[in-house]
Structures are given as C-alpha cells and as structure tokens.
KEDRENKOL-283891 format. One line per 3 residues: their letters; for each residue x, y, z of C-alpha. Coordinates in Angstrom, 2 decimals, decimal comma. Example, Ala and Ser with C-alpha at 12.3 -4.5 7.8 and 13.67 -1.06 7.14 Angstrom:
! KEDRENKOL-283891
AS = 12,30:-4,50:7,80 ~ 13,67:-1,06:7,14
! end
This chain:
! KEDRENKOL-283891
MGA = 0,73:-34,57:7,19 ~ 4,06:-35,19:5,68 ~ 7,25:-32,84:5,91
YYM = 6,44:-32,03:2,27 ~ 3,36:-30,10:2,80 ~ 4,74:-28,49:6,15
FLF = 7,41:-27,47:3,66 ~ 5,11:-25,95:1,35 ~ 2,91:-24,07:4,31
SIF = 6,15:-22,81:5,50 ~ 7,52:-21,23:2,02 ~ 3,68:-19,85:1,55
LIL = 4,25:-17,80:5,21 ~ 7,58:-16,35:4,72 ~ 5,92:-14,95:1,33
FAV = 3,22:-13,82:3,90 ~ 5,19:-12,02:5,89 ~ 7,01:-10,34:2,87
FFY = 4,34:-9,17:1,09 ~ 2,54:-7,51:4,40 ~ 6,00:-5,74:4,86
LFL = 5,66:-4,27:2,05 ~ 2,34:-3,53:2,36 ~ 3,02:-1,41:5,21
RDR = 6,70:0,02:4,21 ~ 6,59:0,20:0,47 ~ 6,91:3,92:-0,22
KHQ = 6,02:4,11:-3,59 ~ 3,30:1,60:-2,78 ~ 2,31:1,54:0,68
FSP = -0,82:-0,01:2,39 ~ -1,64:-0,56:-1,36 ~ -3,97:-3,53:-2,64
LWL = -0,95:-5,13:-4,75 ~ 0,58:-6,18:-1,26 ~ -2,41:-6,55:0,14
MLS = -4,18:-9,17:-2,47 ~ -0,97:-10,78:-2,85 ~ -0,19:-11,31:1,27
TWM = -3,66:-12,66:1,11 ~ -3,49:-14,94:-1,16 ~ -0,31:-16,47:-0,06
IGL = -2,09:-17,76:2,91 ~ -4,91:-18,98:0,66 ~ -2,67:-21,17:-1,47
GVP = -0,61:-21,61:2,13 ~ -3,28:-23,19:4,44 ~ -4,65:-25,93:1,82
QLH = -0,95:-27,47:1,64 ~ -1,52:-28,91:4,99 ~ -4,29:-31,35:3,50
LSR = -5,83:-32,39:6,64 ~ -9,23:-33,41:5,39 ~ -9,86:-37,13:3,77
IEK = -12,24:-35,73:1,19 ~ -9,75:-32,51:-0,18 ~ -8,78:-32,82:-3,81
DWY = -5,24:-33,43:-4,53 ~ -4,37:-29,56:-6,60 ~ -3,04:-30,99:-9,97
PAF = -0,69:-28,62:-12,38 ~ -3,29:-27,20:-14,41 ~ -5,45:-25,90:-11,51
WLL = -2,20:-24,81:-9,95 ~ -1,38:-22,64:-13,20 ~ -5,11:-21,16:-13,44
LIV = -4,09:-19,84:-9,72 ~ -0,61:-17,92:-10,58 ~ -2,03:-16,92:-13,91
SLC = -4,97:-15,26:-12,04 ~ -2,38:-13,37:-9,31 ~ 0,07:-12,45:-11,94
MFV = -2,93:-10,70:-13,98 ~ -3,96:-8,95:-10,68 ~ -0,38:-7,62:-10,68
IGF = -0,25:-6,78:-14,56 ~ -3,73:-5,05:-13,88 ~ -2,62:-3,17:-11,08
YVF = 0,73:-1,92:-12,57 ~ -1,50:-0,82:-15,99 ~ -4,51:0,88:-13,86
DWI = -2,50:2,56:-11,49 ~ -0,62:4,44:-14,27 ~ -3,78:5,32:-16,22
WRK = -5,20:6,69:-12,81 ~ -2,03:8,27:-11,89 ~ -1,50:9,92:-14,75
NVT = -4,39:10,86:-16,35 ~ -7,34:10,79:-13,33 ~ -5,68:11,52:-9,83
RPF = -2,80:13,30:-10,53 ~ -4,67:16,94:-10,81 ~ -5,82:16,44:-7,29
MGA = -2,66:15,32:-5,91 ~ -1,41:17,45:-3,02 ~ -4,91:19,72:-3,73
DKS = -5,74:18,95:0,44 ~ -3,01:21,22:2,11 ~ -5,26:21,33:5,50
AGY = -5,53:16,91:5,73 ~ -3,82:16,53:8,81 ~ -2,93:13,63:11,16
SGV = -6,27:11,86:10,86 ~ -6,09:12,12:6,97 ~ -8,83:14,00:6,65
SSQ = -9,11:17,90:6,12 ~ -10,54:19,64:9,06 ~ -12,39:21,88:6,60
QLK = -14,30:18,81:5,02 ~ -16,04:16,74:7,20 ~ -19,46:17,65:9,42
INS = -19,02:16,68:12,49 ~ -22,41:16,78:14,12 ~ -24,06:15,91:11,17
LRV = -21,67:12,67:11,03 ~ -23,07:12,13:14,69 ~ -26,98:12,62:14,08
IIY = -26,41:9,88:10,84 ~ -24,59:7,64:13,01 ~ -27,50:8,10:15,81
ALF = -30,26:7,33:13,20 ~ -28,69:4,35:11,95 ~ -28,34:3,34:15,51
FIS = -32,12:3,84:16,16 ~ -33,67:2,76:12,63 ~ -31,23:-0,51:13,68
LIA = -33,33:-0,91:16,84 ~ -36,87:-0,85:14,93 ~ -35,83:-3,59:12,81
LAM = -34,11:-5,85:15,10 ~ -37,72:-5,64:16,96 ~ -39,26:-5,88:13,58
FYT = -37,16:-8,92:12,85 ~ -38,03:-10,68:16,11 ~ -41,68:-10,63:15,58
RAG = -41,37:-12,21:12,39 ~ -38,94:-14,75:12,57 ~ -39,55:-15,32:16,78
NFP = -36,06:-15,39:17,91 ~ -32,42:-14,78:16,76 ~ -29,86:-16,92:15,19
LLA = -27,65:-16,96:18,57 ~ -30,58:-17,76:20,81 ~ -32,33:-20,48:18,88
PDT = -32,36:-24,18:19,78 ~ -30,91:-24,66:16,15 ~ -28,41:-22,17:15,11
DVF = -27,70:-23,12:11,52 ~ -31,25:-24,11:10,46 ~ -32,48:-20,79:12,02
RFV = -30,26:-19,08:9,87 ~ -31,70:-19,75:6,86 ~ -35,55:-20,12:7,91
ADE = -35,37:-16,42:9,37 ~ -34,24:-15,44:5,96 ~ -37,20:-16,98:4,15
QVP = -39,72:-15,23:7,11 ~ -37,72:-11,80:6,89 ~ -38,01:-9,40:4,25
GLI = -34,68:-8,42:3,47 ~ -34,37:-4,95:4,19 ~ -35,68:-5,56:7,48
NYT = -32,40:-7,95:7,81 ~ -30,84:-5,53:6,32 ~ -31,78:-2,45:8,41
AQF = -31,09:-5,02:11,30 ~ -27,60:-5,15:11,11 ~ -27,06:-1,58:10,62
ARL = -24,56:-2,34:13,47 ~ -21,59:-3,26:10,38 ~ -22,05:0,34:9,75
FIP = -22,73:2,41:12,33 ~ -19,86:0,70:14,62 ~ -16,73:1,39:11,80
LSF = -18,45:5,05:11,28 ~ -18,76:6,01:15,12 ~ -14,75:4,66:15,29
FLI = -14,17:6,82:12,71 ~ -15,65:9,95:14,40 ~ -13,81:9,17:17,53
FYV = -10,61:8,63:15,34 ~ -11,02:12,29:13,44 ~ -11,68:13,79:16,95
ARP = -8,38:12,30:18,48 ~ -6,04:14,24:16,50 ~ -3,51:16,89:17,61
FMS = -5,08:20,00:17,24 ~ -4,95:21,77:14,09 ~ -4,10:25,45:13,15
SNP = -6,80:25,20:10,60 ~ -9,61:24,61:12,76 ~ -9,36:27,21:15,41
EPI = -12,05:25,73:17,90 ~ -10,88:23,04:20,05 ~ -13,21:19,65:20,12
NRN = -14,83:18,95:23,24 ~ -13,25:14,77:22,86 ~ -14,81:13,58:25,87
ATK = -18,46:13,98:24,63 ~ -17,51:12,96:21,00 ~ -16,60:9,23:22,16
WDL = -18,65:8,05:25,16 ~ -22,01:8,14:23,43 ~ -20,06:6,71:20,38
ILI = -18,62:4,19:22,58 ~ -21,85:3,18:24,24 ~ -23,55:3,26:20,86
ILI = -20,59:0,44:19,75 ~ -21,21:-1,82:22,64 ~ -25,10:-2,02:21,93
GAI = -24,34:-2,49:18,29 ~ -21,73:-5,01:18,53 ~ -24,41:-7,05:20,93
SLT = -27,32:-6,55:18,36 ~ -24,89:-8,24:15,63 ~ -23,55:-11,11:17,41
LFA = -27,49:-11,77:17,80 ~ -27,23:-13,03:14,38 ~ -24,10:-15,04:14,47
SRT = -22,62:-14,52:11,53 ~ -18,85:-14,07:11,88 ~ -18,70:-12,79:8,08
QIF = -20,48:-9,69:9,75 ~ -18,87:-9,40:12,55 ~ -14,90:-10,07:11,14
FVD = -16,72:-7,66:8,32 ~ -16,73:-4,14:11,37 ~ -13,38:-5,56:12,51
LWV = -11,80:-5,53:9,49 ~ -13,38:-2,30:8,85 ~ -12,06:-0,95:11,81
MAL = -8,30:-2,32:11,60 ~ -8,08:-0,34:8,29 ~ -9,61:2,64:9,08
YLL = -6,63:3,21:12,26 ~ -4,42:2,12:10,00 ~ -5,32:4,83:7,33
MRK = -6,39:7,64:9,54 ~ -3,58:7,30:12,02 ~ -0,53:5,86:10,13
PNL = 0,58:4,28:13,96 ~ 3,82:3,66:14,89 ~ 4,61:0,33:16,33
KQA = 4,17:1,31:19,91 ~ 0,81:2,75:19,05 ~ 0,04:-0,04:16,85
LKF = 0,95:-2,93:19,55 ~ -1,89:-0,50:21,75 ~ -4,24:-1,21:19,17
YPI = -4,35:-4,62:16,86 ~ -3,87:-7,00:19,56 ~ -7,56:-6,23:20,84
FLL = -8,87:-6,69:17,26 ~ -6,66:-9,26:16,08 ~ -7,66:-11,30:18,63
ISV = -11,18:-10,33:18,08 ~ -10,61:-11,56:14,60 ~ -9,82:-15,10:15,34
LVL = -12,03:-15,91:18,09 ~ -14,86:-14,81:15,43 ~ -13,55:-16,68:12,95
AAV = -13,12:-20,04:15,69 ~ -15,84:-19,57:18,09 ~ -18,52:-18,94:16,23
PLY = -18,74:-22,00:13,90 ~ -17,78:-23,74:17,23 ~ -21,03:-22,28:19,01
RQY = -23,06:-22,89:16,11 ~ -22,00:-26,75:15,60 ~ -22,71:-27,51:19,60
KSY = -25,86:-25,53:19,47 ~ -27,22:-27,08:16,39 ~ -25,61:-30,66:16,52
GTT = -24,71:-30,83:20,55 ~ -20,87:-31,37:20,00 ~ -18,22:-29,31:18,52
DYL = -16,45:-31,85:16,41 ~ -19,52:-32,17:14,34 ~ -17,03:-29,51:11,87
AGV = -14,46:-32,30:11,88 ~ -16,78:-35,09:11,12 ~ -18,50:-33,65:8,00
TSI = -15,05:-32,59:6,68 ~ -13,53:-36,10:7,17 ~ -10,92:-34,65:9,28
DSS = -9,68:-36,71:12,17 ~ -9,16:-33,83:15,11 ~ -8,31:-36,97:17,52
GFN = -4,84:-35,72:18,19 ~ -5,97:-32,14:18,07 ~ -5,38:-29,84:21,16
PIG = -8,19:-27,45:22,28 ~ -6,58:-24,52:20,24 ~ -6,04:-26,92:17,15
KAL = -9,77:-27,69:17,46 ~ -10,55:-24,13:17,96 ~ -8,60:-23,38:14,92
LPI = -10,19:-25,75:12,86 ~ -13,03:-23,85:11,30 ~ -10,56:-21,57:10,25
YVG = -8,43:-23,92:7,97 ~ -11,65:-25,23:6,78 ~ -13,03:-21,62:5,59
VSF = -9,88:-21,35:3,77 ~ -9,17:-25,04:2,14 ~ -12,65:-25,74:1,36
NQQ = -13,26:-22,33:-0,76 ~ -10,27:-23,01:-2,56 ~ -11,90:-26,61:-2,76
ALL = -14,81:-25,38:-4,01 ~ -13,08:-23,03:-6,67 ~ -11,32:-26,49:-7,77
HVT = -15,08:-28,35:-8,24 ~ -16,58:-25,29:-9,63 ~ -13,54:-24,86:-12,04
EYY = -13,95:-28,76:-13,15 ~ -18,28:-29,20:-13,02 ~ -18,38:-25,98:-16,10
ETN = -15,73:-27,74:-17,89 ~ -18,57:-30,07:-19,22 ~ -21,88:-28,20:-18,36
DLQ = -23,36:-24,99:-19,75 ~ -22,06:-21,91:-17,96 ~ -24,24:-19,48:-16,30
RGK = -23,04:-16,29:-19,06 ~ -23,82:-13,80:-16,08 ~ -26,24:-14,81:-14,45
VSL = -24,68:-14,96:-11,38 ~ -23,06:-11,77:-11,56 ~ -26,65:-10,24:-11,81
DPF = -27,67:-12,29:-8,89 ~ -27,81:-9,24:-6,79 ~ -29,25:-6,97:-8,98
TNI = -32,33:-9,43:-9,50 ~ -32,64:-10,30:-5,99 ~ -33,17:-6,66:-5,36
FGK = -35,66:-5,50:-8,21 ~ -36,84:-8,71:-9,49 ~ -40,40:-8,42:-7,32
AIP = -40,44:-4,72:-8,93 ~ -39,92:-5,91:-12,21 ~ -40,41:-9,44:-13,20
TLN = -39,50:-9,56:-16,15 ~ -35,83:-9,76:-14,67 ~ -36,54:-12,58:-12,72
KYK = -35,62:-14,68:-16,30 ~ -32,10:-13,86:-15,39 ~ -31,64:-15,14:-12,25
SDF = -29,17:-18,11:-12,01 ~ -29,99:-22,04:-11,77 ~ -27,56:-23,84:-10,93
DLC = -26,94:-26,95:-7,86 ~ -24,65:-26,45:-5,38 ~ -24,58:-30,28:-4,59
AIF = -23,85:-31,23:-8,04 ~ -20,72:-28,61:-8,25 ~ -19,41:-29,77:-4,73
KCW = -21,06:-29,98:-1,73 ~ -24,43:-29,47:-0,69 ~ -23,60:-27,56:2,66
WNT = -20,71:-25,42:1,16 ~ -22,00:-21,88:-0,76 ~ -18,68:-19,91:-0,72
GTY = -15,47:-20,72:-3,00 ~ -13,62:-17,41:-2,99 ~ -13,62:-14,32:-5,16
LFP = -13,60:-16,04:-8,57 ~ -16,75:-18,61:-7,77 ~ -19,25:-16,93:-9,60
FVQ = -17,46:-15,57:-12,12 ~ -16,13:-18,74:-13,08 ~ -19,91:-19,67:-12,80
DFG = -20,34:-17,41:-15,40 ~ -17,65:-17,86:-17,66 ~ -15,59:-20,20:-17,37
KAA = -11,79:-20,75:-16,96 ~ -11,31:-16,80:-18,88 ~ -12,48:-15,63:-15,60
FVF = -9,02:-16,67:-14,03 ~ -7,65:-14,00:-16,37 ~ -10,07:-10,90:-16,90
VPF = -11,60:-10,95:-13,41 ~ -8,51:-10,26:-11,20 ~ -7,40:-7,89:-14,21
LLA = -10,19:-5,78:-13,97 ~ -10,75:-6,07:-9,98 ~ -7,24:-4,64:-9,87
GIL = -8,15:-1,61:-12,34 ~ -11,18:-1,04:-9,39 ~ -8,82:-1,39:-6,36
AAV = -5,72:0,56:-7,71 ~ -8,73:3,63:-8,36 ~ -9,96:3,41:-4,95
WRY = -6,42:3,40:-3,66 ~ -5,59:6,46:-5,91 ~ -8,12:8,38:-4,74
WQS = -7,82:7,99:-1,01 ~ -4,14:8,93:-1,62 ~ -4,86:11,77:-4,15
SPN = -8,02:13,28:-1,83 ~ -8,16:12,14:1,61 ~ -11,71:12,56:2,80
FLS = -14,81:10,69:4,64 ~ -16,07:8,76:1,34 ~ -12,14:7,78:0,21
LNL = -11,17:6,63:3,41 ~ -14,22:4,50:4,33 ~ -14,12:3,11:0,45
YAY = -10,27:2,04:0,97 ~ -11,03:0,58:4,21 ~ -14,09:-1,40:2,76
ACF = -11,95:-2,58:-0,13 ~ -9,05:-3,45:2,73 ~ -12,00:-5,85:3,81
FII = -12,89:-7,23:0,21 ~ -9,17:-7,60:-0,21 ~ -8,66:-9,94:2,87
MTI = -12,17:-11,96:2,04 ~ -11,39:-12,83:-1,48 ~ -10,17:-16,05:-0,21
YLS = -13,40:-16,80:1,22 ~ -15,98:-15,66:-0,95 ~ -16,98:-12,70:-3,47
FTV = -18,82:-10,02:-2,10 ~ -19,83:-8,91:-5,85 ~ -22,91:-11,32:-5,63
RAE = -23,90:-9,94:-1,99 ~ -26,66:-7,36:-2,63 ~ -25,49:-5,79:0,84
MYL = -21,98:-4,37:-0,34 ~ -24,04:-2,34:-3,08 ~ -26,36:-0,96:-0,57
DLF = -23,38:0,01:1,76 ~ -21,24:1,40:-0,84 ~ -24,86:3,67:-2,10
LLL = -25,27:4,47:2,03 ~ -21,61:5,38:2,12 ~ -22,08:7,74:-0,98
AIH = -24,70:9,00:0,12 ~ -23,64:9,52:3,89 ~ -20,38:11,40:2,45
LAV = -22,49:14,05:0,53 ~ -24,90:14,80:3,67 ~ -21,55:15,16:5,95
SKK = -18,98:17,12:3,46 ~ -18,43:20,59:3,38 ~ -17,45:22,30:-0,24
VIP = -13,81:24,09:0,39 ~ -13,64:27,07:-1,49 ~ -9,77:27,52:-2,23
GYS = -8,20:30,20:0,21 ~ -11,61:30,65:2,54 ~ -11,21:29,48:5,92
TNI = -14,14:27,14:7,75 ~ -14,26:26,21:11,06 ~ -15,83:22,12:11,82
A = -19,95:22,12:12,38
! end
C-alpha cells in the first residue's frame, strides 16, 4: 500500500465527511438523498484505492470518467426532479399537517392498536414460516456444518414465499421501533389522552429480541444491516436528535453494523472452510501483517472494493457481448410470476457470472444489472432517474410526514447506502416489502378531516 493510494483514500474520506455533514446540517436539503448518495459513494470510491488485493484491476481513465459521469447525472437529476416535485407536486401539501409533532407524525393519523396488531401478526407468521423452513431445509444456515453451501441449497429446497415470510423480522423489527419512537414523543395537545408508554414498549422489545435471533439464524449480513440502517434512519427522521441524544443512540447501532459486516463473513468462513483467512486467500490479499482488527475489517474492504471491481469487469464484458436488454431488470417479476404465467420465462435473463468476473461474486453496485441490460448508457440515465425517484420520496416525507412517508424514506436511506454494494432493484423482496408497507399504511392510517379532532385509537 503506497503513499499515493493512502493519499487518495484520505481525500475521499474527507469528502465523505463533508458530504455527510451537509446531509445532517444543510438547511435547504437536510437529510436529502443528494448528500447521502454523495457521501456513500465517497466511501465506495475511496476504499478501493487501498489496493490490497493482487487480483484487483487498476481503474483506467475511461472507467473513472464513467463513475464521475454517474455521480454528476445523479446530482443533475436530483436538482431537476426536486424542482419539479417541489413546484408542481408537493407544494399543495406543504404545511398541511399542522398536528405533526416531535415524532414527525401527526397524532391524528396513526391507529396505534392497529399497528401493534399487525406487528404481532407478522411476528407469528414468521414463527410459523421458520418452522416450515426448518422442516423443509432440515436446518438453518447459521447452524449448518457448511454455512455457505447450505444457504444456496436452502434457497432451492424452500419456496420463496416461505423463505421471505420466515425473515419477516426484517419488517416487524423496524415497525416495532417506529411505534416505540412514536409513543415516546412528548405529550402533545392534539392528543388529549395520554399513552401508557411502558405497556406499549416492553412487548415490542421482546418481539425485537426474538426477531433479531431469528434473523441471525440465516447468517445474512445484508438482512441484519438492512434492519439496522432502517432503524437508525427512523430515529433520525422521527426524533431529529441533538448531539447528546445521538451519542446515546447511534454508537450501539453503528457497532452492530460494523460487527455484522465483519463478523458474519468471518463466521461463515470458519464454519465452511475451517479458517477465518479463507476470504484473504480467495481474494489474494496478504493479511499476514494485519492485526486482529485489520483482519476483522477485511470483509468490509472486500465488500466495497470487489463490487467496484465487478462493475469494472461487467462494463468491459458487455463491450464485446450481447446486452440483456432489460431482462435482468425484469428478473424479480419473472421470478415471482414465472410459474403462474409460463410465457414470462422467455424474458428471464441468461448470463454467466464466471465469464463476467468471479463465479463466487454476484454483486456489483446498483449499476451492475443496468450495465448488463443497457451497457455504458446505464451510467448516464439510471442515476438521473434514480435521483428523481429518491427526490420524490424525500419530498413526500417532508411535505406529508406520516407512517408511509417516514418508512419509505428510511427504506430509501438503506437503498442509497447499499448502492455501493448491490442493486435492490433486482431483488424481489424489495417490491414485496414496499407492497406490504403500503398495505399497512392503509390499515393504520386515519382519514383526517380538517378542523375535526380525533384521538388515537
């Protein structure tokens, strides 16, 4: 690792700090996807500059240009669409919710008891699905002798719906925290009936603990990290904590994030290969001089750097091979509906991961599947359109804070941070999650009549 690479890494680290500060403090665009995306991608661009692996290709000028263009198009897209949403869509709603309080949610909009019932329902459905998963697969990935192999075997043995519902903790844990944050707000005059906060809290804490254990059984760092980021985003958006409050809450969840990103891969390596040095070996990283902390953080480096490598390789691959022309983007829908409508199967993607990069590496930032479909053009139009969607969700939360807008934007924050790792647009569970959030919103939201006061159910 030369001084030049460390200098580049330091520059991107400083830019990350600047953009993240703007994410927290920019009055006009506070908590906006613009600053979160830029800060995230400073990490995505900076970490690979450490060049720890011998099999990593150097980034050549044309690839650097594509990455810079993608970020510029995201910035342009954000400002263009934010102007459109602000002027023509969200303005009628701005300031409409006068009863929105400290939690950022109107006390007149949420049926607390209904939301608790739904959380309980998701919890018990997950317990039933966990039993069905175990019956069909014979074990859980965390407990299997060969964790890595078993994860893929279980995916084949267990139908997708059972697999998805068995991991409902990824939904009911954030929703439980949402309810805890909501009822913990100071007493508001628009809610004349005080809430028994302890009665609301302890049952949810028990559900959260059991859910965390059940989710850990699947040995998936993405799922645990997903929950962790969703909860952290909810706390930020709902409570807008000061420095003292943030220092009480975030260190625990940030520690969980680091431990999950580092410990889960190390555990899977040890269970499957009998050593925690397997990742260093397969990625050709000399970790002999690393201290224990350096070895523990190695999976995080590989996760960031090798996804950029995969993006570089897929860009090169489709310069000389036929594009998928939308088939990869449609995979979530052809996978869900393909059995019911067989004619959809002809639209399934067909590609060889081994020919693109490495057989054992199947992610490559949010741009990877779109490059497969559209080639280098994806670096131009995908960030532009994505910025428009994220700006709309952000403006929706700002203009009308409610159950749906808060959870949608918290979900979007996770999506943004994960753009340097994978694309959730090709994962069917994202669309199922969003459908469930919309359905729950319809079930727990009250219709507010202007000038008419209602109490929380």
